[in-house]
C-alpha positions in Angstrom: -0.1 -0.4 -0.1 1.2 3.6 -0.6 -0.1 6.6 0.6 0.5 10.2 -0.1 0.2 12.8 3.1 0.4 16.3 2.6 0.6 18.9 5.7 -2.6 20.0 5.7 -3.9 17.6 3.3 -8.3 16.2 4.5 -7.7 12.5 5.3 -10.7 10.6 5.8 -11.0 9.0 9.0 -11.1 5.5 7.6 -7.2 6.7 6.0 -5.9 7.5 9.1 -7.2 4.3 11.0 -5.6 1.7 8.1 -2.5 3.5 8.5 -2.6 3.9 12.5 -3.0 -0.5 12.3 0.1 -0.1 10.3 2.3 1.8 12.2 2.9 2.4 15.5 1.6 5.6 17.3 4.8 6.8 18.5 6.6 6.2 15.0 3.4 8.4 13.7 4.2 11.1 16.3 7.5 11.1 14.4 6.7 11.1 10.9 4.5 14.0 11.7 7.5 15.9 13.4 9.3 15.1 10.4 6.4 16.6 8.1 6.5 19.9 9.2 9.7 19.7 8.9 10.4 18.9 5.7 6.8 20.5 4.7 5.7 17.1 2.4 6.0 13.2 3.3 6.7 12.4 -0.5 5.6 8.7 0.0 5.1 5.5 1.9 5.4 2.3 0.8 5.0 -1.2 3.6 6.5 -4.6 3.0 4.6 -7.0 3.1 3.1 -9.4 6.0 5.8 -11.8 5.5 7.0 -13.4 8.7 10.2 -14.3 10.0 10.7 -16.8 12.1 6.8 -16.3 13.3 7.3 -13.3 13.7 6.5 -10.5 11.1 8.1 -8.4 9.2 7.4 -4.8 9.5 9.5 -2.1 7.3 8.2 1.2 5.5 9.9 3.0 2.8 9.4 6.4 2.7 10.8 9.7 1.1 10.5 13.1 2.5 10.4 15.6 0.2 14.1 14.5 -1.3 15.6 12.6 -3.5 16.2 9.6 -1.5 14.0 7.3 -0.2 14.5 5.6 3.1 13.8 2.4 4.3 12.6 2.0 8.4 12.2 -1.7 9.9 10.4 -2.2 13.1 12.3 -3.2 16.2 9.6 -4.3 19.2 8.0 -0.8 19.6 10.6 0.9 17.7 11.0 1.7 14.4 15.2 1.9 13.1 16.3 2.8 9.9 18.3 0.3 7.6 19.2 2.0 5.0 18.8 4.5 2.0 17.7 4.2 -1.5 19.6 7.0 -3.1 20.3 7.2 -6.7 17.8 9.4 -7.9 19.2 13.7 -9.0 15.7 14.8 -8.6 12.8 14.6 -5.8 11.2 11.0 -5.4 7.1 11.0 -6.1 6.5 7.3 -6.0 7.3 4.3 -4.5 6.0 0.6 -4.4 6.6 -2.4 -2.5 6.4 -5.8 -4.2 4.6 -7.8 -2.1 6.2 -11.6 -3.2 9.5 -10.6 -4.6 10.4 -8.0 -1.9 12.0 -5.9 -4.6 10.8 -1.9 -4.7 10.8 0.4 -7.5 10.7 4.0 -7.4 10.1 7.0 -9.9 11.1 10.7 -9.8 11.3 14.4 -11.2 14.1 12.9 -12.8 12.0 10.7 -15.3 13.7 7.8 -14.6 12.7 4.7 -12.2 14.8 2.2 -10.0 14.2 -0.9 -9.5 16.0 -2.0 -6.3 16.2 -5.6 -5.5 17.9 -7.1 -2.0 21.8 -8.7 -2.2 24.3 -9.7 0.4 27.2 -7.3 0.9 29.7 -8.3 -0.6 32.3 -6.5 2.6 29.9 -8.1 4.8 27.8 -11.0 3.7 25.6 -11.1 6.9 24.6 -7.6 5.6 22.0 -6.4 3.4 22.0 -4.5 0.8 19.4 -2.6 -2.1 20.8 -2.9 -5.4 19.5 -0.3 -8.0 19.0 -1.3 -11.3 18.3 1.9 -13.7 15.2 2.1 -15.9 15.2 4.8 -18.3 12.2 5.9 -18.8 12.4 7.8 -21.9 9.3 10.7 -20.9 9.5 14.2 -21.2 8.1 15.1 -17.8 9.0 14.0 -14.1 7.4 10.1 -13.2 4.2 10.9 -11.0 3.4 7.2 -10.1 4.2 3.9 -10.0 3.3 0.3 -9.2 4.3 -3.1 -9.9 1.7 -5.3 -11.8 -0.4 -8.3 -10.0 2.7 -10.8 -11.0 5.6 -8.3 -10.1 7.3 -9.0 -13.6 6.3 -5.4 -14.9 5.7 -2.4 -13.3 3.4 1.1 -15.2 4.6 4.9 -14.6 2.5 7.7 -14.9 4.2 11.3 -15.8 2.3 15.1 -16.0 2.3 14.3 -19.9 
């Protein structure tokens, strides 16, 4: 799921209830404070409800009005930054996390998209890094929205043109 939250934007009670179920209240308060500083949350995308050793894996990817996306993982009741996806030259406008393949796609005002895949860090095999693959979109306006197909083998991008 992806949400666009803008400071001062009206959102329905159902949207907020659903978002509160996904994220802890403490983290929502932190996001609200961050939104006041950054003025805009570009997008938040969450991982699927995968389980590791019987514990649901919870993580989100978000971009806060910048050319980077950050991944946060839930550690008990706390959210810890675990990775930064930094390849775009301009503002990241959309993020989508594929539920089955566990890949992330980002698009930005630089008219490019990146597909991010998890790989073991060559210098430290116990660490996971996100490897970007550039997708040149050949559009003449900023990419504004991106979504994986149901089979997660393709993605669609919307633009202002």
